[in-house]
N, C-alpha and C positions, 0 to 999 in steps of 0.2 A: 504493499500500500504506500509505504513512504517512498519507494523507488519510483512508483507512479506519479506520486504528487511532484517529485523532483523533475521528472521529465516534463511534466505539464508546465511547470514554472519555467523551465529552460525554453520550452517551445513558445510559451506566451511572451517571455522576455525578448525572443527572437523576432516575433511579430511586432511587438511594440517598437523594437529598435530599427527594424527595417522600414516600418510605417512612418516613424517619425523623421527618418532622413531621406524617404524616397522623393520628396519635393524639393530638396536641397539642389541648387544648380552646380554645385562643386562635387557632386557624387560621382564615384568612379567605380565600376564594377569590372572584375576580371574572373575569368573562369575557364575551365577546361572539362570536357567529358571523353572518356576513353572507355569504349566497348571493345571487348576481346571475346572471340569465339575460337575455341580449341577443339580439334578433333585427333584424338590420339590413338595411334594404330598400334594397339597392345592387347593381348588376350586378357590380361588381368586388370583392365581399365574399364571404366564406365563409358569412355570413348568421347563423350559429348560434355563440354564444359562452358560455362558462359560466365564473364566477369564484367561488371560496369563501375567505373569510378567517376564520381562527379565532384569536382572542387570548384569552390568559387571564394573570392574576397571582395569585401565592400570597403572602399576608402572614402572617408569624408573628414576634411581638416586633419587633426592630429590622431583621428581614430581609424583603426583597421579591424575589420571582423571577417573571420574565414572559417569555413566548414568543408567537410568532404564526406560524401556519402559512398559506401561501398556496398555492392550487391553481389553475392555469389551463388550461382544456380547450376552445379555447386562450384566451389573454389577449385582451381587447378593446382595440384601440388606436383612440382617439378622433380621432386626426389622419391615420392611414393604415390602409386596409382590408387584410386578408388575403384573397386570391382562391383560395388553394390550401393545405390543410393539410399542414404538413410535421412530422416527429417532434419537431423543436426547438420548435415552437410549443406543445406540450403539456408543462407542467412543474409541479412542486411542490417546495416548499422550505420549510425554517424561516427566515422572513425576519427576525424580530426575536427577539433572546435577550438577557436582561440579567439581573444580580443586583445588588441593591442592600442596603446596610447603612446605617442612619441612627440615630444616637444624639446628640441635641443636645449641642453645636453642630456635630458632624461628620457628614458623608455621603459614601459611597464608592459609585460605580456602575460596573460593568464590563460591556462588550457594547454594544449598540445605544444610542446617545446622541442626545438633542434638547436643546439648550442655546442660549442667547443671551447675548452680551456687551453690555452697556449697552443701547443702542437698535438694535443689529443692524448698525451700519456695519462692524465687523471680523467678526462671526460671528452667523449665525442658522441653526443646524442644526435643520432640521425636515422632516416629510414633507408637501410641498405637493400634495394629493391632487387639487385642482382642475386644476393644470397638469400633473399626472403627473411631477413632479420630487421625488425623493427626496434630499434634502439632509442626511440624518442622518449621523452619524459611527458607526464601529465602533471602540471604544477603552475609554479610562478616564476618569472624572471624579471629581474630589474637591472637596468644598466644606467650608469651615470658616466658621461663622456665630455668633459670640458676639454680645453685645448691639449694638454700633454697627458692627461691622466684618463684611464678607463677602468671603472669598477663595475663588476657583475656579480650578482647574487642570485641563487636560485634555490628553490625547494621543489621536489617533485617525486612522483611515484614511478617506479620503473615498470615498463609494459612487460607482459608475461611471455613474449616471444622469444627472450633470451634466455633459455631455461637451463643452460648448463651450470650457472651458479646462482640461479634464483629459484626459490621454493614457492613463493606465493606472490600475488601481484601486489602485495603491501610492502614490498622492499622498497626503501626510500633513499633519496639522495638530497644531501644539503651542502651547498658549497659556495665559496666567494673567490672571485679571480680578480687580479689587477694587473695593469700594465702602465708603465710611467716612461715617457720619453726623456732620458736623462741628458742626452745630448743629441745634437742633430743626426748623429750616426749610431747612437746607441739607445737601445730600449731594453729595460729589464722589467720582469714581472714575476708573479708568484701566485700560488692558489693553495687553498684547504679545502678538502672535500671529504665527506663522510658518507659512506655507503652502509647502510643499515639492512643487513639480511635477517630474516626471522629465523630464530633458532630451533631446529627440529628435534633437539634432545630434550627441550624444556616445554614440550607440547605446544610449540609455536607462540608461547605466551611472552618471549622475550626477543631482543634483537642481538645478534652479533655486529659489533660496530667495527668497521674498518676505515681508518683515517688516512688519507692521502695528503702529503705535504709537498708541494712542488715548487721549483725555482727555475727561471729561465732567463736567457739573455739573447739579444739579437743586435750583430752589428753589420751595418750595411755603409760601405765606403765605395769609392770610385774603383779601386782595385780588388777589394775583398768583400765578401759578405760571410758571415758565420752565425750559425744558429746552434744553441745547446739548450738542454733542459734536463732536469734531474728531478725525480719524484720518488719519494719513500712511502712505504704502506706499513702502518702499525695497527696492531689489534688492541682494543680495550678489553676490561675485565680480567686483567692479570694473566693475559696469553704471554707465553715465553717469548723473549727476544729472538729465539731461534726461527720463529715463524715470520720476522720482519722481512720485508722485501724492497726492492728497489729497481728502478728503471732509469737509465741514463743513455742519452745519445748526443752526438755532436756531428755536425756537417759544415762544410765550407766550400766556397767557391773562390778562386784566385784567378784574375784575368790579366793576361799578359798579350795584349795586342789581339792576335788572331787565335791565340789559345786560351782555353779556360781549363784549369785544373780543379777537379772536385775530389773531396775526400770525406770520410766519415768513419765513426766508431759508435758501437753500441754495446750495451751490457745490461741485460734484464736478469733478475734474480728473485725467485718466489714472487713474482709479480703477475697475479691473476685478477683481471678486473674486466667484467663483461662489457663495460662502458668505455673501455680504452681502445686506442687506435695506435699501436706501437708501429713506428718506422721500421721497414725492412731493411733499407739502406742497401737493396740490390736491385738490379734491373728487372728481375723477374717478379719482384714484389711477393717474396715467400718468406714466412717465418719458419723457424725449426718446429715451433708448436703445431703448425699444420701437418707435420710429417710424423711427429711422435709425441707421445704424452710425457712431456718434460716440463720443468718449471725454471730453467735457466737457459741463457743464449748470450753469445758474445760474437762480435764480428767487426770486419773491417771492409772498407770499400775505397776504390780509386778509380778515377775517370779522368780521360783527357778528350777534350773536344777541340776540333781544328777547323776554323771556317776561314780559308785564306780570301775568298771572294763570295760573290752572290751565285756562282754556279757550282762550287764545290763545298762539301761539308762531311767531316769524318769523325767518329767516336770510337773510343776504346774504353772498355769498363771492365773491372775485375772485382769480385767481392767474395768473401768467405765468412761463414759462420760456424759455431761449434758450441757444444754444452760444456759443462764443467770437467767432466771426465773423458771428453773427446770421443765418446761412443756414438754420438749423432753429429754429422758434419754436413755442410752444404757449400757448394762452390758454384759461382755463376760467372761466365765470361760473355761478353757481348761486344760485337763490332759491327759499325755500319759505314757505308760510303754512299752519298747521295749526290748525283750529277744532274744539274738542272739546265736544260737547253731551251731554245725558243719555242719549240713545238712539243717537247717531251721531257719527261724526267725518269731517271733510273735510280731505284734505291736497292742496293744490295746489303743483307744482313746476315750475320752469323751468330747464333747464340747456343751455348753449351751449358748444361746443368747437370751437376753431379751430386747425389745425396748417398751417404752411407750412414746405416743404421745398425750398428753392432748389437744393440738390444734385441731388435727382431731379426737380425741375421739377414737384411736385405741391402742391396746396392743397385742404384739406378744411374745411368748416364744417358742423357738425351742431347742430341745435336740437331740445330735447326738452320740449316742454310735456306735463305729466302731471297727472292728477286722480285721486285715490284716495277712494272712499267706503266706510267702515266701518260697517255696521249691526250693532252688536253687541248690540242688545236685542231681535232679532228671535227667533223660535221657532227659527230655524236661522240663526245669524249669517252674514252675507254680506259679502264684500269684493269691490268692483268697481274695478278700475284701468284707466284709459283713458290712451292716450298717443298722440301723433301726431308722428313724427320726420320732420325735413326735413333733407336732406342735399344740399349743394352740394359738387361736387368737380370738379376740373380736372387734367389732366396735359398739360403742354405747351399745345398748342391745342385739345385735346379736353376738352369740358365736359359735365358730367352733373348733373341735378337730380332727386333721388329723394324720393319720399314714402313713409312707412311707418306706417300706423295700426296700432294695438296694442289688444287688449281682453283683459282677464284676470278671471275669476270665481272666487272660492274660497267654497265653502259647507262649513261645519262642521255636521253633523248631530247629533253627540254627541261625547263625549270619545274614542270609538273610530273614528269614520268622518269623513273630510273629503274633498272633491272639489275639484280645480282644473282649469279649462278656460282655454286660452290660445289666442288667434287673432291672427295678425300677416300683414300684406300689404305687399308692395313694388311700387310702380309709378313709371315715369319719365314725368311729364307726364300730364295728364288724357286726352290722346288714347290713351294706352296703358292706361288704366284697365280692368282685367279681364283683361289679356294677360300680366301678370307673375307673379311667384312669390308662393305663399301657403303659410303655415305653420299648421297647426291640430293641436293636441294636447290630451290630458287625462291627469290624474293622480288616482289613488284612493290614499288612505292609510287603513289601518285597523289595528286591533289585534286579533289572533285569540286573544290571551292576555294576562295581565297583563305578561309579558316578552317578548312576540313581535309584531313590527310587520311589515306587508306594504305595499309600495308598487308600484303598476303604473302605468306610462306608456305611452301608445299615440299614435303620430301623428308629426307633424314639428315640429321647433323650430329656429329660425335660429341660436341659440346666443348667446354673451354672458353677461352676468349674469342669472341667473333666480332669481326669488324665489317660492316657492309652498308652501303648507302650512306657513308658518313657517320655512322653511329658504332660504338664499340661497347660490348657488355659481355658478361661472363653467362654462358648459357649451358645447361644441362643437357645430357643426351635427349635427343627428341626424335619421333618419327610420327608424322601426321600432318596437319594442316593447322595454321594459325592466321586468324583474320582480325585485324585491328583497325578500329575506326576512331580517329581523335578529331575533336572539334573544340576550338578555342574561341573564346569572346573576350 
């Protein structure tokens, strides 16, 4: 009954708010609706899925009000199929609601929050759509930003989609973050954040408090820029110091004419925070924790970029990371060369990744030579991307050697129509050529009006990082059809 009354009050407040401002001449409304239909070609799948997301914001003077409505009929799960429809699979709800007041140098926002403290070691609250992890908060955020000082304070509840360290939706976050421009080239900052997890041992009646204390610096000069941040986590309620953790990273760029030298160092120890975003400091953007269940990581990175003129550009990158006893290691080498001409450009890339996990008894080495041709002066601009992936992997005494040729063609017919076709193949040894897996798919992107865009994908894709029609995202393996209709206003 109380919940129903609260919903009625919220709805009535919305009606009054919109009604009171609708006659104002300075009213601005923005919004977007995205409808998606998916047909999944799998035996253990319901096959047909439909999602609709409607978002809008209303701006008037210093006030902004926004909402998002989501309908799942049912929701498509890219990691697990639904083979039988249940009433609980069909849902609709107002997923996002916020109101914001902003009058320099003050800002206050209540409702759904997206925010970052520093470089994200302590807090990066955002909606990761690629991995389907909603790391936003529901609460209140206040910001004070005069000339050289920025102060942010927030109080919010953690959403229940990040379940690896969250037990109930009542987990709370309280924090304050500051930045100060000490000199023209030097900025310093710090933050204090408390994450309150409900205690499962005490019948969920109390909280486990984890406090994060962070400091950071940012130096920006003509010849060098440097960023560093250190965050320490401590437990309250007499938890031993042995459980204290910390995260530290530093990265820099030094400019010598046509050369840019970049370097970085990181060390993460007993630092588990579902709301953090730890820098990987490698080109492949990979953390050791993604490969093994470990609580520590250390690593180095070095990179050289050379741009002698507008036609040529070269990069060399190498990075390594390891855990404390060197039982889990990761190495990443990357090189590229881009030649830009009047009518076309050629981009050649080579990336090598090597992971060794002595705990699990596994070793993987991947090599990705890639060449991309971009013919932008043709009647119909054409991009051709070719890649041949080599994979060596072993588990104890079992060894495999895989090859994965890849071909992608993107054609832009005009400002309203573009087509992308991707073919990928995997085989183990030349004796098995023609006997293994193949992925072939195509996507059409078109504008049917000034503010409406349609995308249609059909076929199979292996997954991973996929770039087509100017958009890159991480995609899970898929076989079927996806139809997306996006309208903005």
